[in-house]
C-alpha positions in Angstrom: -67.5 -12.6 15.4 -65.1 -10.5 13.4 -62.2 -9.0 15.4 -60.1 -6.6 13.2 -57.8 -3.7 13.7 -59.0 -0.5 12.2 -55.7 0.3 10.5 -55.0 -2.7 8.2 -52.5 -0.8 6.0 -52.8 0.4 2.4 -55.9 -0.7 0.4 -58.7 -1.4 3.2 -59.6 -0.3 6.7 -61.0 -2.5 9.2 -64.3 -0.8 9.1 -64.4 -1.4 5.4 -63.6 -5.2 6.0 -66.5 -5.1 8.7 -69.0 -3.5 6.2 -68.3 -6.3 3.6 -68.6 -9.1 6.1 -71.8 -7.6 7.5 -73.2 -7.4 4.0 -73.1 -11.2 3.9 -73.7 -11.8 7.5 -76.0 -8.9 8.9 -76.0 -10.3 12.4 -72.2 -10.7 12.7 -70.7 -9.2 15.8 -67.9 -6.8 15.1 -65.2 -5.9 17.5 -62.7 -3.4 16.2 -59.4 -2.8 17.9 -57.1 0.5 17.7 -54.4 2.4 19.3 -55.6 5.6 17.9 -57.6 8.2 19.8 -61.2 7.7 19.9 -61.8 11.0 18.2 -60.1 9.8 15.2 -62.0 6.6 14.8 -65.1 6.2 12.5 -66.6 3.1 13.9 -70.4 2.8 13.0 -72.8 2.8 15.9 -73.4 -0.7 17.5 -69.8 -1.9 16.7 -67.5 -2.3 19.6 -64.1 -0.8 20.1 -61.1 -2.1 22.1 -58.5 0.3 22.7 -54.8 -0.9 22.4 -52.9 -1.9 24.4 -55.3 -4.2 26.1 -54.8 -7.3 28.4 -56.3 -10.7 27.9 -59.0 -10.0 30.4 -60.1 -6.8 28.5 -60.0 -8.7 25.2 -62.2 -11.5 27.0 -64.7 -8.8 28.3 -64.9 -7.0 24.8 -65.4 -10.3 23.1 -68.3 -11.4 25.5 -70.0 -7.9 25.2 -69.8 -8.1 21.4 -71.1 -11.7 21.3 -73.9 -10.9 23.7 -75.0 -7.8 21.5 -74.5 -5.5 24.5 -74.2 -1.7 23.4 -70.6 -0.5 23.3 -69.2 1.6 26.0 
């Protein structure tokens, strides 16, 4: 599983990192996190998004969904 923030700073976005990782490991579950509004995010379909701030329980549930291959939502 790849867990990354969408905003990584200058040079690369988390979505770009995930695309590169998926090019090598196509079945890699991806869980993106961000504090930005959903309307500003460009996560590809099938990738999971965890909104910040989040609790440990929310992180655990999001990871479980991503690892199980459940649809985001």
